TIKE-803128 format. One record per residue (C-alpha): z, y, x; residue in three letters. Coordinates in steps of 0.02 Angstrom, whole numbers, padded with zeros to 5 digits, always signed. Example, Ala and Ser with C-alpha at 12.3 -4.5 7.8 and 13.67 -1.06 7.14 Angstrom:
// residues 2
+00390-00225+00615ALA
+00357-00053+00684SER
//
This chain:
// residues 385
-00862+00757+00346UNK
-00957+00735+00184UNK
-01063+00872+00103UNK
-00957+01003+00196UNK
-00790+00923+00146UNK
-00671+00851+00272UNK
-00612+00678+00214UNK
-00439+00602+00245UNK
-00432+00431+00169UNK
-00249+00405+00121UNK
-00263+00217+00085UNK
-00382+00112+00191UNK
-00344-00066+00249UNK
-00367-00195+00382UNK
-00384-00380+00329UNK
-00275-00517+00398UNK
-00329-00605+00557UNK
-00227-00724+00671UNK
-00231-00587+00805UNK
-00096-00498+00702UNK
+00037-00629+00739UNK
-00011-00686+00914UNK
+00155-00625+00987UNK
+00269-00704+00859UNK
+00437-00749+00936UNK
+00449-00928+00992UNK
+00566-00977+00850UNK
+00438-00928+00721UNK
+00275-00977+00810UNK
+00262-01148+00723UNK
+00280-01060+00551UNK
+00143-00936+00582UNK
+00014-00918+00438UNK
-00112-01053+00467UNK
-00292-01050+00399UNK
-00338-01195+00292UNK
-00497-01252+00201UNK
-00468-01329+00033UNK
-00546-01496-00011UNK
-00609-01535-00186UNK
-00651-01348-00199UNK
-00813-01350-00300UNK
-00727-01263-00451UNK
-00634-01131-00346UNK
-00778-01006-00341UNK
-00756-00906-00180UNK
-00571-00956-00151UNK
-00602-01107-00043UNK
-00488-01053+00103UNK
-00313-00989+00110UNK
-00162-00963+00221UNK
-00027-01095+00235UNK
+00139-01009+00222UNK
+00302-01102+00220UNK
+00229-01249+00125UNK
+00123-01154+00000UNK
-00049-01077+00003UNK
-00086-00890-00022UNK
-00188-00829-00108UNK
-00233-00948-00242UNK
-00358-00924-00388UNK
-00267-01016-00532UNK
-00090-01038-00598UNK
+00073-00942-00577UNK
+00072-00811-00443UNK
-00116-00798-00436UNK
-00182-00639-00355UNK
-00327-00582-00250UNK
-00299-00558-00066UNK
-00396-00587+00093UNK
-00429-00768+00147UNK
-00479-00842+00314UNK
-00652-00858+00239UNK
-00665-00669+00244UNK
-00616-00644+00425UNK
-00642-00805+00525UNK
-00815-00876+00568UNK
-00749-01052+00576UNK
-00692-01037+00395UNK
-00851-00963+00328UNK
-00852-00775+00368UNK
-01017-00704+00426UNK
-00997-00607+00590UNK
-01093-00457+00520UNK
-01054-00474+00338UNK
-00865-00504+00329UNK
-00735-00449+00211UNK
-00727-00462+00018UNK
-00856-00561-00073UNK
-00957-00409-00119UNK
-00933-00311+00038UNK
-01096-00264+00124UNK
-01139-00269+00304UNK
-00969-00252+00386UNK
-00927-00347+00543UNK
-00769-00447+00562UNK
-00704-00326+00690UNK
-00731-00182+00568UNK
-00626-00259+00428UNK
-00487-00324+00540UNK
-00480-00171+00647UNK
-00511-00273+00804UNK
-00672-00180+00844UNK
-00619+00005+00845UNK
-00795+00079+00889UNK
-00865-00024+00739UNK
-00730+00041+00625UNK
-00764+00223+00678UNK
-00951+00193+00646UNK
-00915+00133+00469UNK
-00806+00284+00439UNK
-00946+00399+00499UNK
-01064+00317+00378UNK
-00943+00356+00234UNK
-00906+00535+00297UNK
-00723+00490+00332UNK
-00638+00601+00463UNK
-00472+00508+00459UNK
-00405+00343+00388UNK
-00225+00299+00351UNK
-00226+00111+00371UNK
-00118-00013+00273UNK
-00099-00200+00289UNK
-00160-00334+00167UNK
-00056-00341+00009UNK
-00026-00524+00053UNK
+00117-00465+00165UNK
+00221-00439+00008UNK
+00221-00625-00022UNK
+00228-00688+00157UNK
+00406-00753+00159UNK
+00575-00731+00077UNK
+00654-00779+00245UNK
+00717-00610+00312UNK
+00700-00660+00495UNK
+00523-00730+00478UNK
+00462-00587+00370UNK
+00530-00458+00493UNK
+00445-00552+00637UNK
+00278-00551+00549UNK
+00294-00367+00497UNK
+00336-00312+00672UNK
+00193-00412+00746UNK
+00078-00324+00626UNK
+00150-00153+00672UNK
+00122-00185+00858UNK
-00056-00242+00824UNK
-00096-00084+00728UNK
-00013+00030+00854UNK
-00125-00045+00991UNK
-00285-00028+00890UNK
-00255+00147+00824UNK
-00206+00211+00994UNK
-00388+00190+01041UNK
-00439+00333+00921UNK
-00275+00420+00877UNK
-00349+00571+00798UNK
-00448+00466+00672UNK
-00349+00307+00645UNK
-00170+00316+00580UNK
-00061+00174+00524UNK
+00082+00141+00409UNK
+00220+00030+00473UNK
+00279-00118+00373UNK
+00464-00112+00338UNK
+00557-00278+00315UNK
+00689-00236+00181UNK
+00776-00404+00158UNK
+00904-00376+00299UNK
+00971-00203+00348UNK
+00989-00237+00530UNK
+00816-00309+00547UNK
+00745-00167+00447UNK
+00823-00032+00550UNK
+00767-00119+00712UNK
+00589-00128+00643UNK
+00596+00056+00591UNK
+00654+00114+00762UNK
+00512+00012+00843UNK
+00376+00083+00725UNK
+00436+00261+00763UNK
+00422+00230+00950UNK
+00252+00151+00921UNK
+00187+00304+00833UNK
+00178+00253+00647UNK
+00131+00398+00531UNK
+00220+00326+00379UNK
+00326+00182+00313UNK
+00250+00060+00188UNK
+00352-00038+00062UNK
+00307-00128-00097UNK
+00368-00090-00272UNK
+00518-00204-00260UNK
+00602-00313-00129UNK
+00578-00477-00220UNK
+00690-00466-00377UNK
+00789-00313-00312UNK
+00744-00131-00338UNK
+00745-00010-00194UNK
+00899+00077-00265UNK
+01003-00082-00245UNK
+01160-00038-00145UNK
+01120-00172-00015UNK
+00976-00061+00045UNK
+01074+00101+00064UNK
+01088+00094+00256UNK
+00899+00064+00269UNK
+00854+00211+00163UNK
+00978+00320+00257UNK
+00885+00268+00418UNK
+00713+00302+00337UNK
+00767+00472+00282UNK
+00833+00512+00457UNK
+00664+00460+00532UNK
+00572+00593+00433UNK
+00430+00474+00405UNK
+00347+00487+00233UNK
+00366+00329+00122UNK
+00217+00241+00046UNK
+00244+00126-00105UNK
+00091+00015-00108UNK
+00028-00102-00242UNK
+00062-00286-00215UNK
+00137-00442-00301UNK
+00311-00398-00248UNK
+00414-00433-00405UNK
+00427-00623-00404UNK
+00476-00648-00590UNK
+00301-00585-00633UNK
+00229-00741-00547UNK
+00256-00844-00703UNK
+00155-00728-00813UNK
+00016-00690-00690UNK
-00094-00841-00722UNK
-00260-00763-00664UNK
-00320-00631-00544UNK
-00347-00518-00693UNK
-00167-00543-00747UNK
-00113-00496-00569UNK
-00214-00338-00575UNK
-00139-00289-00742UNK
+00039-00352-00722UNK
+00097-00429-00561UNK
+00022-00294-00444UNK
+00027-00149-00559UNK
+00198-00143-00648UNK
+00301-00137-00488UNK
+00246+00045-00481UNK
+00358+00081-00632UNK
+00504-00019-00554UNK
+00491+00086-00394UNK
+00479+00245-00497UNK
+00640+00203-00589UNK
+00727+00170-00424UNK
+00664+00322-00332UNK
+00668+00449-00478UNK
+00780+00371-00612UNK
+00916+00313-00492UNK
+00919+00474-00397UNK
+00850+00419-00228UNK
+00736+00570-00214UNK
+00884+00681-00247UNK
+00997+00593-00123UNK
+00859+00607+00010UNK
+00808+00787-00025UNK
+00676+00797+00114UNK
+00598+00624+00085UNK
+00414+00624+00035UNK
+00348+00476-00069UNK
+00169+00420-00112UNK
+00115+00285-00234UNK
-00045+00198-00179UNK
-00178+00092-00264UNK
-00083+00082-00430UNK
-00199+00211-00507UNK
-00131+00364-00587UNK
-00120+00339-00775UNK
+00047+00250-00769UNK
+00137+00408-00716UNK
+00123+00481-00889UNK
+00209+00332-00970UNK
+00349+00328-00839UNK
+00381+00513-00844UNK
+00372+00517-01033UNK
+00489+00376-01062UNK
+00616+00438-00935UNK
+00610+00612-01011UNK
+00623+00546-01188UNK
+00784+00453-01158UNK
+00867+00563-01029UNK
+00961+00682-01144UNK
+01023+00554-01268UNK
+01074+00433-01127UNK
+01185+00575-01057UNK
+01289+00554-01214UNK
+01288+00367-01237UNK
+01297+00297-01058UNK
+01471+00247-01000UNK
+01435+00329-00834UNK
+01308+00472-00856UNK
+01321+00511-00671UNK
+01203+00367-00643UNK
+01063+00479-00713UNK
+00970+00602-00602UNK
+01022+00782-00607UNK
+00839+00842-00618UNK
+00706+00792-00746UNK
+00568+00675-00700UNK
+00445+00820-00716UNK
+00544+00925-00593UNK
+00554+00785-00467UNK
+00370+00741-00482UNK
+00315+00922-00463UNK
+00435+00955-00319UNK
+00300+00943-00184UNK
+00375+00778-00123UNK
+00294+00657-00246UNK
+00114+00606-00213UNK
-00010+00496-00303UNK
-00171+00414-00250UNK
-00283+00407-00402UNK
-00452+00331-00439UNK
-00598+00444-00411UNK
-00663+00399-00587UNK
-00495+00428-00671UNK
-00526+00527-00830UNK
-00347+00584-00826UNK
-00360+00672-00656UNK
-00353+00848-00728UNK
-00194+00801-00819UNK
-00119+00720-00667UNK
-00154+00881-00568UNK
-00067+00978-00704UNK
+00085+00863-00705UNK
+00107+00846-00515UNK
+00024+01001-00449UNK
-00144+01008-00359UNK
-00055+00985-00189UNK
+00005+00810-00228UNK
-00150+00708-00275UNK
-00226+00599-00133UNK
-00395+00530-00103UNK
-00414+00345-00060UNK
-00557+00226-00032UNK
-00472+00055-00017UNK
-00597+00022+00123UNK
-00650-00112+00170UNK
-00615-00200+00005UNK
-00770-00224-00100UNK
-00701-00149-00263UNK
-00830-00016-00293UNK
-00744+00131-00206UNK
-00871+00161-00067UNK
-00934+00319-00150UNK
-00763+00374-00211UNK
-00763+00537-00106UNK
-00935+00587-00170UNK
-00878+00554-00350UNK
-00737+00676-00325UNK
-00854+00805-00250UNK
-00972+00787-00398UNK
-00839+00799-00533UNK
-00852+00952-00643UNK
-00678+00943-00724UNK
-00583+00987-00561UNK
-00606+01151-00470UNK
-00689+01188-00306UNK
-00519+01243-00243UNK
-00438+01075-00291UNK
-00570+00965-00212UNK
-00533+01000-00026UNK
-00350+00981-00066UNK
-00374+00808-00142UNK
-00497+00750-00007UNK
-00406+00812+00145UNK
-00270+00945+00136UNK
-00144+00848+00032UNK
-00148+00700+00152UNK
-00108+00817+00292UNK
+00034+00889+00191UNK
+00100+00712+00165UNK
+00064+00622+00329UNK
+00053+00770+00447UNK
-00089+00836+00550UNK
-00204+00699+00623UNK
//
């Protein structure tokens, strides 16, 4: 609790550690992500370690496909991490076990220091670029899910986890979904696209049928998922503005514009870490063209029956926004004050440590809205802790 407000962090993280794939099936064990130190690294700033994945290194600081993600140097002592000052380069005083989730008491202590009652935990965004091999990706995702289930079980009222869903193969996806339900996942996490395919692609229909039947809410999380953006993301800044950000609009078109949220009338969806301002462009453009496209499309049945505004304000569409977002009052007006989520991005060192307090101190949102954003809306989306 912080200043009398209960806090449910809808988007916290654990950083990658080899413990997460210790039980990879034998056929994939040799392909496990391997920590590497880069020679000739004087001009790489902090990015002197990486993970070796199917013959490439991730993440990397320059060139196509560049993006920021956690490295071995953030979580492994033998690759440069400090035992009691791990994590991102500007993180302060967090132990390795805190940022990886390996030390649950330390994680809870850090939550107490921030006033967080509950955290919903997500993986490193690096999982979006782990492998295009359906079998290997599914094995890695399921290893992560089992790891998180074991850690969160130690504090089930405070630590919740979102299960990674491998989308590239329907059979493997459904098997992973069934397992994460048995393990106690509180939500499903996907990225904005599945490589070059949108979530509305017909090849994913059986997967989404199974997700809808599971009743788990769906989280669309920021990541470098749309591979064509690799060629135009030449720096970490490019990735933040393009490669990681724009897949939100692709997922929005799939879920809202292609009628997925109508087909699955009970499914709840949240967009996380994309910020909130993009929603106005997406809703505005979809609304602008909807009526005229009913007349000029060869098959107007491809369009949703409801407007984007109706779908977004239906009580099933949630958005995690930045605490400093100047557009927050307008986002509340568009979606409703029951659909905005609070998130810290902990333990990433991106200046969100005081995000809850920033929301509490805002004067442009009401005292009725603040507890909804900070706690109640997450309960509505994820369920009671």
